[in-house]
C-alpha positions in Angstrom: 0.0 0.0 0.0 1.4 3.4 -1.0 2.3 5.5 2.0 0.4 8.8 2.3 2.7 11.7 2.4 1.7 15.1 3.8 3.4 18.4 3.0 3.7 20.7 6.0 4.4 24.2 5.2 3.3 27.7 6.6 0.2 29.5 5.2 -1.0 30.4 2.7 -2.0 27.2 1.4 -4.0 28.4 -1.5 -2.1 30.4 -4.0 -3.2 32.6 -6.8 -1.5 32.4 -10.3 -1.3 36.3 -10.4 2.0 37.8 -9.7 3.1 41.3 -9.0 4.5 41.4 -12.7 1.3 40.1 -14.2 -0.6 42.8 -12.0 1.5 45.6 -13.1 1.4 44.5 -16.8 -2.4 44.6 -16.6 -2.2 48.2 -15.4 0.3 49.0 -18.1 -2.1 47.8 -20.7 -5.0 49.5 -19.2 -3.0 52.9 -19.3 -2.3 52.5 -23.1 -5.7 53.9 -24.2 -5.1 56.9 -21.9 -1.7 57.4 -23.3 -3.0 57.1 -26.8 -5.6 59.7 -26.2 -3.0 62.1 -24.7 -0.8 61.7 -27.7 -3.7 62.5 -30.0 -4.7 65.7 -28.2 -1.2 66.8 -27.0 1.2 65.3 -29.6 4.9 64.7 -28.9 4.8 66.1 -25.4 2.7 63.2 -24.1 5.4 60.7 -25.5 8.2 62.9 -24.1 6.8 63.1 -20.6 5.8 59.6 -20.2 8.9 58.0 -21.6 11.2 60.4 -19.5 9.2 59.9 -16.3 9.2 56.1 -16.9 12.9 55.9 -17.4 13.8 58.1 -14.6 11.5 56.0 -12.3 13.2 52.8 -13.4 16.8 53.9 -13.3 16.3 55.6 -10.0 14.9 52.3 -8.5 17.7 50.3 -9.8 20.3 52.7 -8.3 18.6 52.8 -5.0 18.4 49.0 -4.8 22.1 48.8 -5.8 23.0 51.2 -3.1 20.9 49.3 -0.5 22.6 46.1 -1.8 19.2 44.6 -2.5 18.3 42.6 -5.6 17.2 44.9 -8.6 13.5 44.2 -9.2 12.7 46.8 -11.7 11.3 44.1 -13.9 8.3 43.5 -11.7 6.9 46.7 -13.6 6.1 48.8 -10.3 8.6 51.5 -11.1 7.3 51.7 -14.6 3.7 52.2 -13.4 4.8 55.0 -11.2 6.6 56.7 -14.0 3.6 56.3 -16.4 1.1 57.5 -13.8 3.2 60.6 -12.9 4.0 61.4 -16.6 0.3 61.2 -17.2 -0.7 63.5 -14.5 1.3 66.7 -15.4 0.7 69.5 -17.9 2.0 68.9 -21.5 4.4 71.9 -21.4 6.3 70.7 -18.2 10.0 70.9 -18.9 11.9 67.7 -19.3 14.2 68.0 -16.4 11.3 68.6 -14.1 9.4 65.4 -14.9 12.8 63.5 -14.6 13.3 65.1 -11.1 9.7 64.4 -10.1 9.9 60.7 -11.1 13.2 60.4 -9.2 11.7 62.0 -6.0 8.6 59.7 -6.4 10.7 56.6 -6.2 13.2 57.8 -3.6 10.8 59.6 -1.1 7.6 57.8 -2.0 8.9 54.3 -2.2 12.5 53.3 -1.5 12.8 55.4 1.8 10.1 53.0 3.2 11.7 49.8 2.1 10.4 49.5 -1.5 7.3 47.9 -3.0 4.9 46.9 -0.2 6.3 49.0 2.4 5.3 52.5 1.1 2.4 54.1 2.9 1.7 56.7 0.2 1.2 56.4 -3.5 4.6 57.2 -5.1 3.2 58.9 -8.2 0.9 61.1 -6.0 4.0 61.8 -3.8 6.0 62.9 -6.8 3.1 65.0 -8.2 2.6 66.7 -4.9 6.3 67.6 -4.7 6.2 69.1 -8.3 3.2 71.2 -7.4 5.0 72.6 -4.2 8.3 73.0 -6.0 7.1 74.4 -9.3 3.6 75.8 -9.0 3.8 77.9 -12.2 4.9 75.2 -14.6 2.5 72.8 -13.0 -0.4 75.1 -13.6 0.2 76.1 -17.3 -2.3 74.3 -19.4 -2.4 74.2 -23.3 -4.6 72.7 -25.9 -3.6 72.9 -29.6 -0.7 75.1 -28.6 -3.0 77.7 -26.9 -2.6 78.5 -23.3 -6.0 78.3 -21.5 -7.8 77.4 -18.3 -8.9 73.8 -17.3 -12.7 73.2 -16.8 -12.4 73.4 -13.1 -10.9 77.0 -13.3 -13.9 78.1 -15.3 -17.6 77.4 -14.9 -19.5 74.2 -15.8 -21.5 76.0 -18.5 -18.4 76.8 -20.7 -18.0 73.0 -21.5 -20.2 70.5 -23.3 -20.4 66.9 -21.9 -19.0 65.5 -25.0 -15.8 67.6 -24.7 -15.3 66.5 -21.3 -16.1 62.8 -22.2 -13.6 62.6 -25.2 -11.0 64.9 -24.0 -10.5 67.8 -26.3 -9.9 70.1 -23.4 -6.9 71.5 -21.5 -5.6 69.6 -18.5 -3.0 67.1 -17.4 -2.4 64.9 -20.4 -3.8 61.8 -19.0 -6.8 63.3 -17.2 -8.8 64.8 -20.1 -10.3 61.9 -21.8 -12.9 60.2 -19.7 -13.5 57.7 -22.5 -10.0 56.4 -22.6 -9.8 56.1 -18.7 -13.0 54.2 -18.6 -11.7 51.7 -21.3 -8.7 51.2 -19.0 -10.8 50.8 -15.9 -13.1 48.3 -17.6 -10.1 46.3 -18.7 -8.6 46.3 -15.1 -12.0 45.3 -13.5 -12.3 42.4 -16.1 -8.8 41.2 -15.2 -9.6 41.3 -11.5 -7.1 44.0 -10.6 -9.6 46.8 -9.9 -12.1 46.5 -7.0 -15.2 48.5 -7.9 -15.7 49.6 -4.4 -13.0 52.2 -4.5 -14.0 54.2 -7.7 -17.8 53.7 -7.0 -17.5 55.1 -3.5 -15.1 57.8 -4.6 -17.1 59.1 -7.6 -20.5 58.6 -5.8 -19.6 60.6 -2.9 -18.5 63.5 -5.1 -21.7 63.2 -7.1 -23.8 63.1 -4.1 -22.2 66.0 -2.4 -22.2 68.0 -5.6 -25.9 67.7 -5.8 -26.3 68.8 -2.3 -24.1 71.8 -2.8 -26.1 72.8 -6.0 -23.3 71.8 -8.4 -23.3 69.9 -11.7 -22.3 66.2 -10.5 -21.5 65.1 -14.2 -19.2 68.2 -14.6 -17.5 67.5 -11.3 -16.8 63.8 -12.2 -15.6 64.5 -15.8 -13.5 67.6 -15.2 -10.2 67.6 -13.5 -8.2 64.5 -12.5 -11.0 62.9 -10.5 -11.8 59.9 -12.8 -8.2 59.2 -13.6 -7.2 59.1 -10.0 -10.4 57.2 -8.8 -9.5 54.4 -11.3 -5.6 54.3 -11.4 -4.5 56.1 -8.1 -7.1 55.2 -5.5 -7.1 51.6 -6.5 -3.4 51.1 -5.6 -3.2 47.7 -3.7 -0.4 48.7 -1.4 -1.5 52.1 0.0 -5.3 51.5 0.3 -7.3 49.2 2.8 -7.4 45.5 2.2 -11.0 45.0 3.6 -14.1 45.5 1.5 -15.6 47.8 4.2 -12.3 49.7 4.5 -12.3 50.4 0.7 -15.7 51.9 1.0 -14.7 54.2 3.8 -11.4 55.1 1.9 -13.5 56.3 -1.1 -16.1 58.1 0.9 -13.4 59.8 2.9 -11.4 60.9 -0.3 -14.6 62.2 -2.0 -15.4 64.3 1.1 -12.0 65.9 1.1 -11.9 66.4 -2.5 -15.3 68.2 -2.5 -14.2 70.4 0.4 -11.1 71.4 -1.5 -12.8 72.2 -4.7 -15.7 74.0 -3.0 -13.9 76.1 -0.3 -10.1 75.7 -1.0 -7.9 77.9 -2.9 -6.7 75.1 -5.1 -8.7 74.3 -8.3 -8.2 70.7 -7.8 -7.5 68.6 -4.7 -7.4 64.9 -5.9 -3.7 64.5 -5.0 -4.1 65.6 -1.4 -7.4 63.8 -0.9 -5.9 60.5 -1.8 -2.6 61.1 0.1 -4.6 62.0 3.2 -6.6 58.8 3.0 -3.4 56.9 2.5 -2.3 58.1 5.8 -5.5 56.9 7.3 -5.3 53.4 5.7 -3.5 51.6 8.6 -6.3 52.9 11.0 -9.0 51.9 8.6 -7.6 48.4 8.2 -7.3 48.0 12.0 -11.0 48.8 12.7 -12.5 47.0 9.6 -10.7 43.6 9.9 -13.2 40.8 10.2 -13.6 39.0 13.4 -11.7 35.8 13.7 -14.0 32.8 13.5 -15.0 31.8 17.0 -13.3 34.7 18.9 -15.5 36.5 21.3 -18.1 33.8 21.3 -19.1 32.4 24.7 -19.2 28.7 25.1 -22.4 27.2 26.6 -22.2 25.5 30.0 
């Protein structure tokens, strides 16, 4: 009789076929429609910014890992994602050296100082963008479309823009935020691949829509203008810096929506997506702590 053999090993005992590299590749593919739309509307500047940002992020991560005497893991795609997200979240006229600087800072300050992928509490791309906004406010607020400097929809009134312009993207803004159509294509692909949890974007966008109605604003305009849609799908869905529990993700999205609406309505900044997500990133450990499910059997009194 054949002897039965048992393999004893620590958990987890059920493993998923997805890897970090596969997840990052899915996000890269999802970003391609956004990048293609950005190139259509903003031309070579879109290619210049995304390529330089991606290369700077990858090279900086490799250098940091070499200096820390750690294995170089740039092939997992996480640095590439940071570079692409940052490159798509800046104005088309931003000088090349600034985007290189921003991507390097995003990796060093937003990621490597905390130990690398999995240890960073804040979204690295948003850290890079926040530092660029603080360091270079004028270049980071210069918007052009068809070579003409103009204002973004959030700087003007809702009545100055038709919904179809906001949806397809023939407007001024950061190169990756203008085309809601391209962003939604990427979001649908990530959801189909199981990378995007619907709770985060639905709670984020839904909160902004509800508060906009209560404040007498146009909810469709608020959702389609600015970087809200891009951030809700590609930034707020970051697996490392957002809650791991379903309830926690609802709380995260609602909190980010409230903060964003407050900044847009009463703040001096025309847009507050970056800070709304970063603030909720800071609250993620607390949200995880108070929304984790009860362990089966714990807290139950035995009879007798």
